LOROMI-406086 format. One line per 5 residues: number of its first residue (from 0); for each residue z, y, x of N, C-alpha, C, O, CB. Coordinates in nm, 3 decimals. Atoms other than C-alpha are relative to their C-alpha. Glycine has a CB too. Layout:
<rs>
NUM) Z:Y:X:Z:Y:X:Z:Y:X:Z:Y:X:Z:Y:X  ...
</rs>
This chain:
<rs>
0) 0.097:-0.039:0.101:0.985:-0.752:1.902:-0.100:0.102:0.058:-0.220:0.088:0.037:0.073:0.059:-0.123  0.091:-0.102:-0.054:0.842:-0.449:2.084:-0.099:-0.058:0.101:-0.209:-0.006:0.117:0.081:0.111:0.067  0.090:0.063:-0.098:0.692:-0.677:2.349:-0.121:-0.064:-0.067:-0.218:-0.097:0.001:0.076:-0.104:0.080  0.112:0.059:0.074:0.463:-0.819:2.076:-0.105:0.103:-0.041:-0.210:0.068:-0.095:0.053:-0.071:-0.123  0.089:-0.109:0.042:0.298:-0.480:2.018:-0.090:0.041:0.116:-0.044:0.075:0.225:0.083:0.122:-0.051
5) 0.100:-0.037:-0.101:-0.022:-0.408:2.209:-0.001:0.151:0.023:-0.004:0.197:0.137:-0.139:-0.048:-0.043  -0.006:-0.146:-0.010:-0.015:-0.035:2.132:0.043:0.057:-0.135:0.025:-0.005:-0.239:-0.138:0.059:0.044  -0.038:-0.070:0.121:0.122:0.212:1.881:-0.123:0.071:-0.052:-0.192:0.141:0.022:0.117:0.100:0.026  0.119:-0.060:0.060:-0.147:0.324:1.642:0.033:0.130:-0.073:-0.037:0.230:-0.057:-0.065:-0.097:-0.095  -0.047:-0.120:0.069:0.039:0.571:1.420:0.149:0.012:0.025:0.225:-0.081:-0.006:-0.032:-0.004:-0.154
10) -0.141:-0.019:-0.033:0.372:0.715:1.534:0.083:0.028:-0.125:0.029:0.058:-0.232:0.016:0.115:0.100  -0.091:-0.029:0.109:0.676:0.762:1.315:-0.019:0.143:-0.049:-0.020:0.168:-0.170:0.146:-0.022:0.045  0.020:-0.140:0.039:0.622:1.141:1.319:-0.133:0.023:-0.071:-0.139:0.100:-0.167:0.008:0.089:0.123  0.130:-0.013:0.067:0.253:1.110:1.227:0.006:-0.054:-0.143:-0.049:0.006:-0.235:-0.110:-0.075:0.080  -0.012:0.061:0.133:0.338:0.883:0.935:0.081:0.093:-0.091:0.041:0.118:-0.205:0.068:-0.139:0.009
15) -0.085:-0.087:0.081:0.615:1.113:0.812:-0.077:0.123:-0.046:-0.070:0.159:-0.164:0.125:0.044:0.080  0.077:-0.120:0.035:0.387:1.420:0.820:-0.107:-0.033:-0.104:-0.125:0.044:-0.199:-0.065:0.061:0.126  0.107:0.035:0.094:0.103:1.242:0.639:0.055:-0.037:-0.137:-0.004:-0.003:-0.239:-0.084:-0.116:0.056  -0.061:0.037:0.127:0.332:1.097:0.371:0.043:0.126:-0.075:0.028:0.133:-0.197:0.122:-0.095:0.023  -0.039:-0.126:0.065:0.466:1.446:0.300:-0.123:0.072:-0.056:-0.116:0.130:-0.164:0.074:0.091:0.100
20) 0.124:-0.059:0.050:0.107:1.575:0.267:-0.048:-0.071:-0.127:-0.089:-0.007:-0.224:-0.110:-0.005:0.108  0.040:0.077:0.119:0.026:1.294:0.022:0.092:0.032:-0.118:0.045:0.046:-0.231:0.003:-0.151:0.030  -0.094:-0.034:0.106:0.341:1.371:-0.176:-0.029:0.135:-0.063:-0.020:0.150:-0.184:0.141:-0.001:0.054  0.035:-0.133:0.052:0.241:1.736:-0.209:-0.128:-0.008:-0.083:-0.136:0.053:-0.190:-0.017:0.100:0.115  0.127:0.014:0.072:-0.113:1.641:-0.316:0.021:-0.067:-0.136:-0.033:-0.021:-0.237:-0.101:-0.081:0.084
25) -0.029:0.070:0.125:0.015:1.398:-0.579:0.079:0.092:-0.094:0.051:0.096:-0.214:0.080:-0.131:0.026  -0.077:-0.095:0.082:0.267:1.658:-0.702:-0.090:0.103:-0.065:-0.075:0.134:-0.183:0.106:0.071:0.084  0.095:-0.098:0.053:-0.012:1.912:-0.744:-0.090:-0.063:-0.108:-0.113:-0.003:-0.213:-0.086:0.058:0.113  0.093:0.066:0.092:-0.244:1.663:-0.917:0.067:-0.046:-0.130:0.001:-0.054:-0.233:-0.063:-0.117:0.068  -0.070:0.054:0.117:0.021:1.532:-1.159:0.104:0.098:-0.056:0.193:0.056:-0.130:0.067:-0.131:0.037
30) -0.091:-0.102:0.052:0.205:1.858:-1.234:0.003:-0.008:-0.153:-0.102:-0.011:-0.217:-0.042:0.143:0.048  -0.014:0.009:0.145:0.343:1.838:-1.588:-0.005:-0.142:-0.054:0.009:-0.163:-0.175:-0.105:0.081:-0.065  0.005:0.141:0.041:0.314:1.458:-1.597:0.113:-0.076:0.070:0.174:-0.026:0.164:-0.139:-0.064:0.033  -0.098:0.088:-0.064:0.551:1.175:-1.510:-0.070:-0.131:0.034:-0.065:-0.226:-0.044:0.125:-0.025:-0.092  0.072:0.124:-0.034:0.343:0.915:-1.325:0.096:-0.114:0.029:0.211:-0.094:0.067:-0.091:0.024:0.120
35) -0.072:0.121:-0.036:0.460:0.560:-1.278:-0.057:-0.049:0.132:-0.174:-0.089:0.140:-0.012:-0.110:-0.113  0.039:0.053:-0.131:0.446:0.460:-0.912:0.024:-0.150:-0.004:0.135:-0.194:-0.032:0.079:0.068:0.117  -0.012:0.145:-0.002:0.380:0.086:-0.885:-0.021:-0.049:0.143:-0.132:-0.046:0.196:-0.103:-0.067:-0.098  0.004:0.052:-0.137:0.463:-0.059:-0.545:-0.045:-0.145:-0.002:0.008:-0.228:-0.077:0.138:0.013:0.069  0.046:0.137:-0.015:0.274:-0.371:-0.449:0.082:-0.061:0.114:0.062:-0.031:0.232:-0.156:-0.008:0.029
40) -0.092:0.059:-0.097:0.542:-0.577:-0.276:-0.067:-0.107:0.084:-0.163:-0.170:0.040:0.121:-0.059:-0.071  -0.115:-0.062:-0.059:0.639:-0.643:-0.015:-0.040:0.117:0.090:0.042:0.204:0.117:0.078:-0.101:0.078  0.042:-0.092:-0.105:0.436:-0.431:0.225:0.014:0.147:-0.030:0.035:0.226:0.063:-0.137:-0.026:0.032  0.003:-0.143:0.029:0.437:-0.100:0.040:0.136:0.060:-0.031:0.145:0.180:-0.059:-0.091:0.025:-0.114  -0.129:-0.053:0.043:0.809:-0.064:-0.031:0.049:0.113:0.090:0.110:0.208:0.040:0.103:-0.110:-0.004
45) -0.044:-0.106:-0.092:0.878:0.148:0.280:-0.080:0.127:-0.029:-0.023:0.236:-0.039:-0.019:-0.044:0.148  0.087:-0.112:0.030:0.580:0.373:0.209:0.037:0.064:-0.133:0.048:0.186:-0.142:-0.147:-0.044:-0.001  -0.032:-0.057:0.130:0.670:0.413:-0.158:0.133:0.073:0.002:0.146:0.179:-0.060:0.003:-0.109:-0.105  -0.131:-0.067:-0.006:1.032:0.501:-0.080:-0.015:0.139:0.062:0.041:0.236:0.011:0.101:-0.085:0.082  0.021:-0.131:-0.064:0.921:0.780:0.154:-0.088:0.090:-0.085:-0.063:0.210:-0.095:-0.062:-0.018:0.138
50) 0.092:-0.079:0.081:0.638:0.892:-0.074:0.070:0.060:-0.121:0.053:0.178:-0.150:-0.118:-0.087:-0.045  -0.065:-0.053:0.121:0.852:0.925:-0.387:0.100:0.109:0.035:0.125:0.197:-0.048:0.070:-0.113:-0.075  -0.089:-0.108:-0.043:1.099:1.139:-0.190:-0.079:0.124:0.040:-0.021:0.232:0.056:0.088:-0.046:0.117  0.085:-0.112:-0.039:0.805:1.362:-0.094:-0.069:0.067:-0.118:-0.135:0.170:-0.101:-0.104:-0.047:0.098  0.060:-0.064:0.116:0.689:1.437:-0.448:0.102:0.092:-0.065:0.222:0.065:-0.064:-0.052:-0.106:-0.102
55) -0.087:-0.099:0.063:0.829:1.737:-0.633:-0.010:-0.001:-0.150:0.014:0.101:-0.215:-0.033:0.137:0.051  0.012:0.014:0.145:0.771:1.609:-0.986:0.080:-0.123:-0.042:0.119:-0.204:0.041:-0.149:-0.012:-0.045  -0.062:0.121:0.050:0.937:1.353:-1.209:-0.096:-0.116:0.019:-0.217:-0.102:0.002:0.040:0.016:-0.150  0.080:0.121:-0.009:0.816:1.001:-1.146:0.091:-0.119:-0.028:0.212:-0.114:-0.006:-0.068:-0.014:0.140  -0.071:0.126:0.019:0.918:0.651:-1.243:-0.056:-0.098:0.102:-0.166:-0.079:0.155:-0.015:-0.054:-0.147
60) 0.048:0.101:-0.094:0.888:0.346:-1.022:0.011:-0.139:-0.062:0.098:-0.166:-0.144:0.079:0.006:0.131  -0.003:0.140:0.038:0.812:-0.018:-1.079:-0.058:-0.080:0.116:-0.112:-0.023:0.211:-0.080:-0.026:-0.133  0.045:0.086:-0.109:0.720:-0.313:-0.862:-0.079:-0.117:-0.055:-0.049:-0.170:-0.162:0.120:-0.050:0.083  0.072:0.124:0.025:0.468:-0.593:-0.866:-0.001:-0.078:0.130:-0.010:-0.020:0.238:-0.146:0.026:-0.054  0.014:0.084:-0.118:0.461:-0.883:-0.629:-0.121:-0.089:-0.021:-0.135:-0.156:-0.123:0.130:-0.086:0.026
65) 0.121:0.082:0.005:0.132:-1.052:-0.557:-0.015:-0.072:0.133:0.041:-0.030:0.234:-0.125:0.085:-0.031  0.024:0.076:-0.121:0.020:-1.306:-0.306:-0.149:-0.030:0.012:-0.211:-0.082:-0.080:0.082:-0.130:0.001  0.138:0.040:-0.030:-0.322:-1.342:-0.148:-0.017:-0.032:0.147:-0.124:-0.076:0.190:-0.098:0.111:-0.042  0.006:0.025:-0.144:-0.239:-1.378:0.222:0.079:-0.122:0.042:0.032:-0.201:0.124:0.050:0.121:0.075  -0.089:0.105:-0.049:0.049:-1.623:0.258:0.038:0.034:0.143:0.077:0.147:0.171:-0.067:-0.140:-0.008
70) -0.029:-0.027:-0.140:0.105:-1.657:0.633:-0.128:0.018:0.081:-0.126:0.013:0.203:0.084:-0.113:0.060  0.129:-0.018:-0.067:-0.262:-1.600:0.712:-0.022:0.147:0.032:0.051:0.233:-0.017:-0.116:-0.053:-0.087  0.032:-0.138:-0.036:-0.416:-1.286:0.862:-0.116:0.054:-0.081:-0.150:0.172:-0.069:-0.033:0.010:0.148  0.112:-0.041:0.084:-0.706:-1.274:0.613:0.029:-0.043:-0.143:0.075:-0.154:-0.167:-0.135:-0.061:0.052  -0.024:0.030:0.141:-0.681:-1.259:0.234:-0.085:-0.118:-0.045:-0.202:-0.131:-0.009:-0.029:0.124:-0.088
75) 0.073:0.114:0.056:-0.777:-1.578:0.052:-0.092:0.043:-0.113:-0.187:-0.027:-0.148:0.097:-0.107:-0.050  0.077:-0.047:0.115:-0.916:-1.370:-0.233:0.055:-0.048:-0.132:0.022:0.009:-0.236:-0.143:-0.043:0.013  -0.064:0.051:0.120:-0.713:-1.570:-0.484:0.132:0.074:-0.018:0.222:0.059:0.064:0.023:-0.154:0.007  -0.118:-0.083:0.022:-0.451:-1.334:-0.630:0.093:-0.070:-0.098:0.051:-0.114:-0.205:-0.040:0.140:-0.053  -0.102:0.058:0.085:-0.130:-1.471:-0.775:0.107:0.106:-0.023:0.164:0.159:0.073:0.062:-0.131:0.063
80) -0.105:-0.096:0.032:0.110:-1.236:-0.956:0.131:-0.077:-0.007:0.149:-0.165:-0.090:-0.029:0.075:-0.136  -0.129:0.069:-0.005:0.463:-1.346:-0.869:0.111:0.083:-0.063:0.218:0.030:-0.094:0.037:-0.034:0.143  -0.091:-0.087:0.074:0.642:-1.045:-1.025:-0.083:0.104:-0.072:-0.155:0.181:-0.009:0.105:0.068:0.095  0.078:-0.094:0.081:0.490:-0.846:-1.309:0.080:0.128:-0.023:0.197:0.138:0.013:-0.041:-0.064:-0.134  -0.062:-0.128:0.030:0.566:-0.493:-1.424:0.115:-0.016:-0.100:0.113:-0.106:-0.185:-0.103:0.098:-0.055
85) -0.110:-0.004:0.095:0.889:-0.417:-1.608:-0.027:0.102:-0.111:0.023:0.088:-0.222:0.131:0.034:0.071  0.031:-0.107:0.095:0.751:-0.105:-1.782:-0.122:-0.035:-0.085:-0.211:-0.108:-0.042:-0.024:0.131:0.074  0.120:-0.001:0.083:0.508:-0.085:-2.071:-0.084:0.116:0.051:-0.035:0.230:0.055:0.034:0.014:-0.157  0.082:-0.107:-0.061:0.219:0.114:-1.919:-0.101:0.060:-0.097:-0.184:0.141:-0.057:-0.073:-0.054:0.120  0.089:-0.057:0.101:0.035:0.193:-2.243:0.015:0.152:-0.003:0.123:0.204:-0.027:0.030:-0.061:-0.141
90) 0.000:-0.145:0.002:-0.061:0.561:-2.221:0.059:0.068:0.122:0.069:0.191:0.125:0.071:0.046:-0.117  -0.063:-0.057:-0.120:0.102:0.609:-1.879:-0.103:0.029:0.108:-0.208:-0.036:0.115:0.108:-0.097:0.054  0.078:-0.025:-0.121:-0.048:0.761:-1.565:0.060:-0.087:0.110:0.177:-0.073:0.146:0.002:0.154:0.041  -0.045:0.099:-0.099:-0.025:0.486:-1.304:-0.054:0.038:0.137:-0.171:0.073:0.151:-0.046:-0.142:-0.039  0.045:-0.013:-0.138:-0.038:0.530:-0.928:0.043:-0.129:0.072:0.161:-0.152:0.095:0.061:0.130:0.071
95) -0.028:0.123:-0.074:-0.065:0.196:-0.749:0.020:0.039:0.146:-0.066:0.102:0.207:-0.116:-0.105:-0.016  -0.035:-0.033:-0.138:0.105:0.230:-0.411:-0.019:-0.127:0.085:0.042:-0.230:0.059:0.148:0.054:0.011  0.032:0.116:-0.084:-0.032:-0.001:-0.143:0.013:0.040:0.146:-0.015:0.153:0.185:-0.143:-0.052:-0.030  -0.013:-0.028:-0.143:0.037:-0.029:0.227:-0.137:0.009:0.066:-0.163:0.101:0.144:0.084:-0.109:0.067  0.131:0.000:-0.064:-0.319:-0.115:0.327:-0.106:-0.050:-0.098:-0.089:-0.151:-0.166:0.001:-0.089:0.127
100) 0.117:0.041:0.079:-0.650:-0.133:0.144:-0.096:-0.063:0.099:-0.162:0.006:0.177:-0.067:0.122:-0.078  0.075:0.079:-0.097:-0.828:-0.406:0.336:-0.126:-0.053:-0.069:-0.223:0.022:-0.083:0.087:-0.117:0.058  0.117:0.056:0.069:-1.072:-0.639:0.156:-0.021:0.068:-0.136:-0.133:0.078:-0.185:0.015:-0.152:-0.019  0.006:-0.063:0.131:-0.988:-0.463:-0.170:0.007:-0.100:-0.114:0.013:-0.059:-0.230:-0.126:0.080:-0.012  0.000:0.102:0.104:-0.983:-0.793:-0.359:0.126:0.004:-0.085:0.120:-0.006:-0.208:-0.017:-0.137:0.061
105) -0.126:-0.004:0.073:-0.615:-0.771:-0.452:0.007:0.124:-0.088:0.042:0.114:-0.206:0.118:-0.003:0.096  -0.008:-0.124:0.078:-0.632:-0.407:-0.562:-0.102:0.002:-0.114:-0.071:0.051:-0.223:-0.022:0.120:0.090  0.100:0.006:0.107:-0.952:-0.461:-0.761:0.052:-0.088:-0.114:0.036:-0.054:-0.231:-0.136:-0.053:0.053  -0.058:0.090:0.100:-0.781:-0.750:-0.941:0.112:0.071:-0.076:0.116:0.068:-0.199:0.054:-0.128:0.067  -0.113:-0.067:0.064:-0.464:-0.547:-1.007:-0.045:0.115:-0.089:0.010:0.136:-0.197:0.096:0.052:0.105
110) 0.049:-0.112:0.081:-0.658:-0.247:-1.133:-0.056:-0.052:-0.133:-0.026:0.004:-0.238:-0.108:0.081:0.078  0.054:0.059:0.124:-0.850:-0.462:-1.385:0.112:-0.056:-0.087:0.110:-0.040:-0.209:-0.101:-0.111:0.033  -0.114:0.057:0.071:-0.528:-0.638:-1.482:0.076:0.109:-0.074:0.113:0.092:-0.191:0.094:-0.074:0.098  -0.072:-0.112:0.063:-0.357:-0.304:-1.552:-0.084:0.071:-0.104:-0.031:0.118:-0.205:0.046:0.099:0.107  0.088:-0.067:0.097:-0.659:-0.156:-1.732:0.008:-0.067:-0.138:-0.009:-0.001:-0.240:-0.145:-0.001:0.050
115) -0.013:0.073:0.126:-0.613:-0.426:-1.999:0.122:0.045:-0.080:0.133:0.015:-0.199:0.007:-0.150:0.025  -0.124:-0.045:0.065:-0.275:-0.266:-2.079:-0.008:0.146:-0.046:0.093:0.204:-0.085:0.118:-0.016:0.097  0.028:-0.131:0.057:-0.431:0.069:-2.179:0.078:0.118:0.059:0.135:0.197:-0.016:0.027:-0.006:-0.144  -0.065:-0.118:-0.058:-0.284:0.318:-1.929:-0.088:0.124:-0.021:-0.208:0.112:-0.046:0.028:-0.022:0.151  0.077:-0.125:0.009:-0.390:0.685:-1.949:-0.092:0.013:0.121:-0.206:0.057:0.108:0.095:0.122:-0.010
120) 0.080:-0.006:-0.122:-0.512:0.666:-1.589:0.060:-0.095:0.104:0.177:-0.132:0.097:-0.006:0.145:0.056  -0.045:0.081:-0.113:-0.491:0.452:-1.277:-0.058:0.062:0.127:-0.180:0.080:0.139:-0.044:-0.150:-0.016  0.042:-0.048:-0.132:-0.504:0.593:-0.924:0.057:-0.095:0.104:0.155:-0.166:0.080:0.048:0.148:0.025  -0.046:0.084:-0.111:-0.464:0.414:-0.594:0.036:0.090:0.116:-0.042:0.176:0.157:-0.108:-0.104:0.041  -0.046:-0.071:-0.118:-0.262:0.554:-0.306:0.029:-0.105:0.106:0.124:-0.183:0.094:0.127:0.087:-0.031
125) -0.017:0.096:-0.109:-0.298:0.352:0.014:0.036:0.075:0.128:-0.030:0.173:0.164:-0.129:-0.084:0.021  -0.037:-0.062:-0.127:-0.123:0.445:0.335:-0.114:-0.017:0.100:-0.149:0.077:0.171:0.130:-0.061:0.056  0.106:0.031:-0.095:-0.401:0.278:0.533:-0.124:-0.048:-0.074:-0.115:-0.128:-0.168:0.045:-0.106:0.101  0.128:0.041:0.057:-0.767:0.237:0.444:-0.082:-0.062:0.112:-0.116:0.004:0.210:-0.076:0.122:-0.066  0.075:0.075:-0.101:-0.957:-0.029:0.641:-0.134:-0.042:-0.060:-0.151:-0.156:-0.100:0.080:-0.125:0.049
130) 0.127:0.029:0.067:-1.315:-0.006:0.509:-0.086:-0.107:0.069:-0.175:-0.164:0.005:-0.080:0.126:-0.011  0.081:0.098:-0.072:-1.457:-0.240:0.776:0.009:-0.139:-0.063:-0.082:-0.221:-0.046:0.043:-0.007:0.145  -0.020:0.133:0.060:-1.321:-0.540:0.583:-0.021:-0.002:-0.151:0.005:-0.105:-0.214:0.138:-0.049:0.031  0.010:-0.013:0.145:-1.398:-0.421:0.228:-0.099:-0.101:-0.057:-0.212:-0.112:-0.011:-0.043:0.141:-0.038  0.084:0.094:0.072:-1.535:-0.689:-0.002:-0.015:0.040:-0.146:-0.110:-0.002:-0.213:0.057:-0.142:0.009
135) 0.003:-0.046:0.139:-1.461:-0.523:-0.336:-0.042:0.147:-0.002:-0.018:0.221:0.094:0.139:-0.019:-0.071  0.046:-0.139:0.015:-1.611:-0.197:-0.462:0.117:0.084:-0.050:0.129:0.111:-0.169:-0.121:0.009:-0.099  -0.119:-0.076:0.035:-1.288:0.003:-0.455:0.035:0.094:0.115:0.028:0.057:0.232:0.121:-0.095:-0.033  -0.041:-0.099:-0.101:-1.176:0.318:-0.276:0.131:0.063:-0.048:0.154:0.075:-0.169:-0.112:0.110:0.022  -0.125:-0.062:0.042:-0.834:0.483:-0.273:-0.022:0.145:-0.046:-0.109:0.215:0.006:0.102:-0.003:0.114
140) 0.002:-0.139:0.044:-0.780:0.808:-0.460:0.078:0.088:0.098:0.048:0.206:0.117:0.059:0.014:-0.142  -0.082:-0.066:-0.102:-0.521:0.901:-0.198:0.008:-0.096:0.118:0.037:-0.214:0.101:0.144:0.038:-0.054  0.000:0.085:-0.119:-0.538:0.772:0.158:0.072:0.071:0.114:0.048:0.188:0.142:-0.143:-0.036:0.042  -0.074:-0.056:-0.112:-0.303:0.825:0.449:-0.083:0.009:0.125:-0.102:0.118:0.180:0.122:-0.081:0.027  0.075:0.007:-0.125:-0.511:0.715:0.745:-0.114:-0.101:-0.013:-0.101:-0.203:-0.081:0.093:-0.039:0.116
145) 0.104:0.102:-0.020:-0.839:0.540:0.817:0.050:-0.092:0.109:0.107:-0.047:0.208:-0.140:0.063:0.037  -0.054:0.099:-0.093:-0.757:0.222:1.000:-0.114:-0.084:0.057:-0.198:-0.134:-0.017:0.103:-0.090:-0.071  0.103:0.085:-0.059:-0.977:0.037:1.248:0.028:-0.147:-0.030:0.133:-0.182:-0.082:-0.008:0.022:0.153  -0.009:0.143:0.027:-1.034:-0.335:1.224:0.086:-0.069:0.106:0.034:-0.144:0.189:-0.140:-0.063:-0.007  -0.099:0.063:-0.087:-0.720:-0.442:1.412:0.109:-0.057:-0.087:0.128:-0.014:-0.200:0.057:0.100:0.105
150) -0.111:0.056:0.075:-0.427:-0.653:1.303:0.124:0.082:0.029:0.176:0.080:0.141:0.023:-0.150:0.035  -0.108:-0.095:-0.020:-0.148:-0.403:1.251:0.126:-0.041:-0.075:0.122:-0.112:-0.176:-0.044:0.139:-0.045  -0.131:0.029:0.059:0.222:-0.428:1.171:0.088:0.124:0.011:0.057:0.218:0.084:0.066:-0.121:0.070  -0.099:-0.108:-0.005:0.519:-0.199:1.115:-0.004:0.083:-0.126:-0.101:0.080:-0.201:-0.023:0.088:0.121  -0.013:-0.088:0.115:0.635:0.048:0.852:-0.031:-0.076:-0.130:-0.103:-0.027:-0.217:-0.094:0.122:0.014
155) 0.017:0.083:0.119:0.642:-0.231:0.593:-0.103:-0.109:0.015:-0.094:-0.212:-0.053:-0.037:0.086:-0.114  0.104:0.102:-0.020:0.337:-0.424:0.715:0.056:-0.110:0.090:0.130:-0.083:0.185:-0.130:0.062:0.061  -0.060:0.111:-0.073:0.415:-0.768:0.846:-0.106:-0.098:0.052:-0.223:-0.094:0.016:0.098:-0.073:-0.088  0.068:0.125:-0.031:0.290:-1.077:1.015:0.106:-0.108:-0.016:0.206:-0.109:0.056:-0.065:0.000:0.146  -0.092:0.110:0.025:0.465:-1.385:0.880:0.143:0.050:-0.024:0.239:-0.008:0.027:-0.002:-0.098:0.118
160) -0.127:-0.062:0.040:0.746:-1.164:0.738:0.073:0.073:0.113:0.187:0.113:0.096:0.091:-0.104:-0.057  -0.063:-0.071:-0.112:0.819:-1.004:1.077:-0.066:0.135:0.022:-0.178:0.158:-0.022:-0.007:-0.084:0.128  0.048:-0.133:-0.045:0.776:-0.648:1.211:0.004:0.108:-0.108:-0.029:0.223:-0.078:-0.140:-0.013:0.050  -0.004:-0.102:0.106:0.823:-0.470:0.875:0.091:0.117:0.035:0.067:0.229:-0.008:0.045:-0.063:-0.132  -0.101:-0.101:-0.030:1.118:-0.278:1.018:-0.036:0.094:0.114:0.044:0.182:0.148:0.128:-0.068:0.032
165) 0.041:-0.096:-0.104:0.924:-0.103:1.295:-0.026:0.136:-0.066:-0.085:0.142:-0.174:-0.128:-0.050:0.075  0.018:-0.132:0.061:0.924:0.275:1.230:-0.139:0.059:0.022:-0.168:0.169:-0.025:0.103:0.095:0.054  0.137:-0.042:-0.028:0.564:0.306:1.351:-0.095:-0.111:-0.042:-0.051:-0.219:-0.082:-0.019:0.034:0.152  0.100:0.104:0.026:0.239:0.118:1.292:-0.068:-0.030:0.132:-0.123:0.059:0.198:-0.105:0.046:-0.110  0.057:0.041:-0.128:0.118:-0.079:1.589:-0.093:-0.118:-0.014:-0.093:-0.189:-0.114:0.109:-0.033:0.097
170) 0.093:0.112:-0.007:-0.147:-0.328:1.686:0.075:-0.120:0.058:0.133:-0.113:0.167:-0.125:0.035:0.087  -0.066:0.121:-0.046:-0.009:-0.679:1.717:-0.087:-0.070:0.105:-0.208:-0.081:0.089:0.027:-0.095:-0.119  0.074:0.072:-0.104:-0.107:-0.867:2.032:-0.063:-0.126:-0.059:0.004:-0.202:-0.128:0.094:-0.038:0.119  0.069:0.116:0.059:-0.368:-1.131:1.941:0.067:-0.134:0.029:0.063:-0.224:-0.055:-0.140:-0.004:0.049  -0.062:0.129:-0.032:-0.179:-1.409:2.118:0.116:-0.034:-0.093:0.158:-0.150:-0.100:0.047:-0.001:0.144
175) -0.111:0.023:0.093:0.101:-1.367:1.861:-0.052:-0.071:-0.126:0.013:-0.164:-0.175:0.069:0.134:-0.038  0.048:0.057:0.127:-0.113:-1.453:1.557:-0.115:-0.100:0.017:-0.159:-0.159:-0.081:-0.045:0.111:-0.092  0.108:0.097:-0.020:-0.384:-1.669:1.714:0.051:-0.137:0.037:-0.027:-0.231:0.051:-0.094:0.049:0.107  -0.057:0.132:-0.035:-0.147:-1.951:1.803:0.016:-0.088:-0.119:0.062:-0.202:-0.105:0.132:0.016:0.068
</rs>
C-alpha cells in the first residue's frame, strides 16, 4: 500500500494538531449549544471521530451516505442519498463534517436538502478544501487545510475503497488511478 503513495502531504501529527484546533474553535463558537455533527460517509468518518473527541461541548452525531463519485476520480455531479439522517433537525444547529470540499456539488446539494428541514443553522467543516476544482458557490465555515489539485488518499479518503486506513494524507501515484 505504501508503495502506491507518491509523497506524504499532511502527516499524522499535522492532522492531529489541526483537528484539535478545529475542535477548540467549534467549542468556542457553539458554547451553550448542542450541535449535531453530520458525517458524510464514508470519507469523513475518521475525521469526525477525531473531531468530536476534540470538542469540549455536548454534541450529537448522525450520518448520511451519498454517492457522486462511484469508482471515478471526479464527481459526476449527480448526488444520490443512500442513507438519510436519523435525527429530526428542525431547530437544530447542524455542522456537516466532510473529508474534502472539492467541486462543492455534493455539499451544495446536501446543504439545500437540509435547509428544507428548518435547522437553526448549518455550518460546514471540511478537513481539506480544494478550491481549484470548485464548481459550486460554497465555502467551508471551518477548514483544516488548503489542498492542491492532486489526487489524495488516507485518513478516510479513498480510491476505489482503498487507502482509507492510512494515518496520513498522501498523493496517490497517477499510474494507480489512470489504468
